[in-house]
Every structure is written in structure tokens, then in C-alpha cells.
N, C-alpha and C positions, 0 to 999 in steps of 0.2 A: 455487366455484373451489378447487381442491387447491393448499396451499401447502407447500413440504418445507423444512425446515431441516437443514442439515448441520454438524456441529463436530467439532473434533478431539477425541481420547478423554478427554485428562487436560492441565490446566495448573495450573501454579503460579504463584502472584504474590507479590510484596513484596520487599524489602530482602533480599539472602543467599539467594533461592529459587535460585540456581544449584548451591548445596550439594548439593541432592538428586540431581543428575543422574547422579553415580556409582551411588548406590544404585538408581535407577529402571534404569538400563541393565542393572545385574547383574540386578535382580528380572525382566527381560525376556529374560535370558540372552543379552545381546548381548555379543561376544567382543572387537571391534575397531572403532573409530571411523574413518570418513572424514570429516574435518573441512573442511567447505566455508566459506571467510572471504575478506576482501579483504586486500590488503598493508598498508593503512592500518591496519587493525585488530591487524596484527601488530607493525606498526612502533610502534605506539604501547601496545604491551603491554595492549590490551584482551581479545583473543582468548585470551590467556594466563591470564587469570582463569579461564576455563573448561577449558583444558587441563590446568591445575592440579589440578583437581578429579578429571579422569580419571587423572592421575596418581598421586593418593592414592588412587584406588579401584584403582590395580593394572591399569586398561584401556588398552592398547596403542592408537596412534591414527597416522595419516598426515594430512598437511595439504595440502590443494589451495586455492591462493590466485589462481587463474587466473579472478578474478571482475571484471567492468568495472561502472561506475556503472549503466549501461544494458546489462545481461548480453546476450550475444550466441549464436547458434547454435554458433560455436565454443567459447564457453565450456562449453557444454553438452557437446559432443562430446568435447573432449578430457578433461572430468571422467569421462565414461562410460568411456573407457579407463582412467584413472586409477584410476577405483574398481575395474574388473575386475582391475587389477593389484595392488591394495593387500591384498587378502584380509580387507578389513572386512565387516562384515554390517549395519551401520547407517550412516546419515549424520547427522553434527551439524552443522547450519548456525547459524554465528555471525555477525551482521550486520544489517544493514537489507534491505530487499525485494530488495536485488540477490543477495545471498548467498543467501537463503532462496528465491528463483525459481530461482537457477541448481541450488539442490540437488532442487528439485522436478523439474526437468528431466533432471538426471541419475538420479534415482531412478526417474521414469516410463520413460525409455528404457531403462534397465538391465533392468527388469523387463518392458516390453513392447518386444522387439528388433524387431517388426514397424513400431515408428515410430521407428526410426533415422534416419529424414528427419525432421529435428526440424520442418521446414515443416507435415508433416502433422499436428501438434498443435495447430495454430491452431484457435480455436473450441471446439466440443465435439467433443472426438475420442472416437472408440469404441475406449478403451483396454480390455483385459479383467482385468489384474492390477493391485493396489494396488501403489503406491510401494515401492521400499525403506524400510523404516521411517525416519523422520526426526526427530529431536529439534531443534526450533528454539528459540534463544536471540536474540531480537531486540535489537540496539543503539540501535535509532532507535524513535520513538514517532511512526509514522505510516501503514505500509503494511499492517500487521496480517496479513502474509504467513503468520504462523504459525497463523490461525485460518481462513484462506480458502481457497476451491477454486480459486483463479485463480493463475496466474503469468504474466509477461510477459518475453517473448524478443525481442531484434532481430534482424531478417532485414536484415543490412548490405548484402546483394546488391541486395535490393528496396527498400532504405531505408524499413523500416517496422518497426513494432512489432505484434508477433504476441500477442495475448491468447489464452491458454489456460485452458480451463475444463474441470476434471477431477476429482470427489469423491475419486478415488483419489490424489490428490495430497497431500492434507491431512496433516500432520505427525501423529504418534502421539502426540507429546508437545511442549507448549509450556512454556517457563519465562520467565516475563515479569517480569525482575528491575531494578527502577529503577536500581540502582545501576551496572548494566552501560552506562546511557545518560547518566551524570553528565559524562562526556569528550567529549559531542558540543559542537562549537563553536556558537556563537549562531545563525551562518546555517543550519546542517542542524537546528539544533533548530526554528527559525523555519518552514522549509520542509517539515519534515517532520510539523510540527505543523499547519500548514495543508492539508497532505495528509490527515491525519486528519479535519480539519474538513469537507474536499470529500468525503470518503467518507461522512460522517454526514449531511450536508446532500442529496447527491445520493441516498443511499439512503432517505431520508426522503422525498424527493419523486419518486422513479421509479416508474413505472407498477406495478411489481410489490409496492410497498410495501404491509404489511398491520400487523396488530396488534403481532406480537410484533417485527417489524423494527422500527416506531417507537417501541417501547419503549426499544431498545438506541440508536436514533441520537438522540432527544431527551436522552438521558441523557449520551451522548457529546458532544453539542454544549454542553451546560451544564458538563461537565468541562472541554474545551478552552478556553472562554471564560474559567473560572476559573484555570486553572493553565498556559495557554501563555505568556501575558506573564511569569510568575514564572519559569517554566523557562529563559525565554530571557534574561532580567536577571540571573538567578542560577543558573547551570547544576549547582550542588553543592546546590540545594534538593531534597532527597530528596523530600519531600512532594509539591512541585510534580511532579518527574519521576514519582513513582509515578501521581500525578492523570491525567498525559499517559499514561502507560503502559497504565492500565486503559481511557482513554478510546478511544485507538485500537484496544485489541483489541475493545471492545463493540461500536465502530462496525465493524469487520470481519465480528463476528457478523452483523450486520445486512446490509451490503451483499452480503457473498460469496453471500447466499441470495436477493436481491431484485434486484440488479444495480445499474446506475450510470445514467449519461446522458453528454451532449456535453461537460462538462468534460473528462471522461477521454477521449472520442474526440478531442477537440482538442488536449490535453496530450500525449497518445501521439504524436502527429505531429511536435510540438516536439522531443521526445526523439528520435524517430528520424531527423530531420532534421539537428537542429543540436546533439544530445546534451544536451539541456537537461534537468537534473536533475527528476525527475517532480514532485517536492513544488513546486517553484518553477512549473512549468508550471500545474498545477493551481490554485494560491494566486493567481496573475496572473489566471487565465481565470474563476475562481469568481465574482465578482461581474457580470460582463459576461453570463454565461450564466443567472446568477439572474434578472438584469433580463428578460432573453429569455423566460425560462419562466415568468414571474410570472403570465400569464394562465391558465395551465394547472395551478394550484398549488391554487386553492380557497382555505381557510383556514390552509394549512399554514404560510406564512410569518410568519403571527401566533404561530405557536408556536416558529419559529425565532427570532424576535425575542426572544421570552419567554425562551428557553433562553440568549440572548446577552446577557441582563441588560437589556435594554431595559425603561424602565417604562410603567408605563399602556397597555400594549398592548390591552387591553380596551376601552377608549374611542376606540380609532383607527377610522378608516375602513379600508376593504380597500386604498384606495391607500397610506393613511397606513403600516399595518403593513408590507405589502410594501416600500415605501422603507425603513422602518425595518431591517428584516432585511438588505436588501442594504447600507445604510449601516453597520450593526454589523460585518459582514464586512470591508468596506473599512478601517473605522477599526481593527480589530484587525491586519489585514494590514498598514497603513501604521505602526502602531506597533512592529510587530518587524522592520521594514525589507525587506519584500516588493517586489520591482519591481512597478510598476503598469502599463507598458506594455510591449509585445512588442520594439519597437526597443530597449529597455534590454537584452534577452537576447542580441541578435543577430539577431533575425529580419530578413528580406528581404522587403519589399514584394511583389517579383515572385513570391515562392513563395506567397502568401496563396491564390492559386486552387487549386494545386497540393494545399495543404495542406486546403483545405475539401473536395476530392473526397476525398482519403484518410480526413479524419475521417468524412464522411458513411457511407462504407463499414466503419468500424471496428465491432467487436462490440458496443460499448457503446452505440451511437446507439439500436437499438431500445427500451431502457429509459426514454430521456428523457421527461419528462411531456408536452412538448409536441411533437407530431409537426414534423420539420424537412425540410429540402432542403439541396442544396450551396449554393444562393443565399444562404439565410438564414445558414448557418453561416459563408460568407464574410463576410457583413455584419459578423458578429461578430467574426471575426478582424479586419478592418479598424477596428472600434470600439476594440478593443484595441490596435492598432499603435502609436498615438502621439497 
């Protein structure tokens, strides 16, 4: 079997890393930035930490802040128009997955006008040209959009999330500065951290997993188990933030190249139908899907349990270490305030069958370690409901 790995060109890590953006942009002969961010990051002066670096480097910029938490086709299309009118020659994405995914959509459509119908980008689209150059500065520790070949856009008319997979969308530069994450509130820290854990666990158990991705995902699980509770408890703990920033990035290095599973398939539908934040949806569903997938995971749950800090896993039976892995995830989730049932996030029982059909058709489903069907996905939704 041939395994492929695609990563971004260059990444910088550590407190103060944003200081290099001006120099990097100038060295790449960029002239003007199209800054993609959201209104809250502007309101709370988070994005301004980065635009100040541009100002110090005497690099002009324009700001585009039409970004929703679950970005839409409209967000992309108005961004394409604004980019064309801006005179910019690169995109600077500041934010979580929403801002970076929007930036990817704008960059791809701008350089591939044949795909101006954003719906045509769903799945693996045969685009010909690389995206407009993107510098990505994550402000959350969850999606790893700065290092992945994926982006997710909501089709509001069809009430669905489109997972777009395209190696040409990957940012040319990622700047992972934990100081950009210290203003995240507890709830967002918890949800995005569990999103990263979901990436790591699904990336480790997916059908496409192999030696290199295993290396990334196991280390990510270890770092998340160690640092997420600290980051939630004390948002100004830069060491914990740094650990989470690194963990979510390396989880992305893995899953971007090997795929995910039905946690994501099911979570995407919650985001599309109820506008549920992606991290919350993943976190809530993860233990239920882990229980379902356990028979198809061999000895992998033992290693998950080990990295989650469970003691004496080598003396456990298969049933015991599988349960221990799930319990460790549940305990972490509860300790940081993640909802445990779908009814808590406004899901409706009469929608579950529709959600199951949509989830089965999701692009992430084929990567699930256990072959599934609509009926079995529906049973997982029902178990998670109340």
C-alpha cells in the first residue's frame, strides 16, 4: 500500500511567533494582505495583535470579517468578490477553523474560477491551481486547519456541511502562537480541545492509519490529556496553551492524511441542522462512537488508554482496556463541562433518522474502522440523545 503525507511548507511555534509574519511576508514578496477573521476577534482586539505586526512591517491590508462559526457558501462568495476588489496578493487568516476554512474557500475559488459554484468543491474536487497564498494564525487549539488539506463549508439551502478535500488549499505558512489563544473562554477552550482529541482518536483508529500517522496521533492524545484540563482551568497558563497548540497541530498532521470516521460524519449534521459548534458536537459524540467502534480496533484502545494516563493497561483484558479508554474520554469531557446528551444542545428526536441518513452519506464515513449503515448510526444517535 502506498501512503501519502501532505503538510504545509513552513510553520512557526511558540509564544511570540506572530512577530515573524511581517518578515516572512516580505521575504515571499507579498505586497498586501487580505485579512480573514471574525467580528468577535476584532471586537476583543485579538486580530489586532496580528495586524499590528503588518503595520510595523509597513504592509497594507484590508479586513474581511463576514465569517460565521459554521462558515457558509455566502461567506466564501462575498469573500471572493472582496478579495478581487482589494488589490491584495495573499490571505492572512486569523481565527479558528471558521476563519481558516473561509480563507481556504476564498483562495481556492479565486484561483480556480471554474469552481465558482462552491458546491462543486465538495469531496475531492479536481482543481488545477493552488490557492491564493495563505498565512494561517490559529486562535483556537482544535481544528488544525492551518496544516490540513480539508475545509468545511455549510450549504444553507441544502442544510448540510460540505467537507472539501484539496491539497492545493493548504496554507503556505502556519504560525502557532499560544499567546493568541489565551483569550479563549473556558467553554471554547474545552470544545476545541475535545475537537483535537477527536481528531487524534479518529485519526489513530481510521482505516487509513499507518506508522507515521500513529506517531502523530498518540503524541497528540498524550499532550491533550495532560494540558487540556489546565488550559480550561487557567486560560493564561501559556505552557498549557502551548501544549494544546502543539497537540492540535500534530493531530492535524495525522488525520489530514489518513481520514476520520463517523464521529465527524455525525457531528457535521448537528452543525448543519442546529448550528452546533463543531467541537461540542464532536466531544459529545466521541464516547458513543468509540463504544460502537471498539470491536473493530484491535489493540488500539489499549494505547489510547495509556496515552490518556490510565495505569496498568498491560495487565488488562481486551474488554477492560477498551472500556478504560472510553471511560477516560468521558471523564475528561465531564471534567471540563462538555454536554453529554444531544437533548442538551437542542437536538430533536424526530430529526434523528434524517441526521443518520445524512451522516451515512458524509465523506468521513468510509474511513470509519467499523463498516456501518444508516440503521446503526441512528442507534448511536438515539443512545446519545437523552
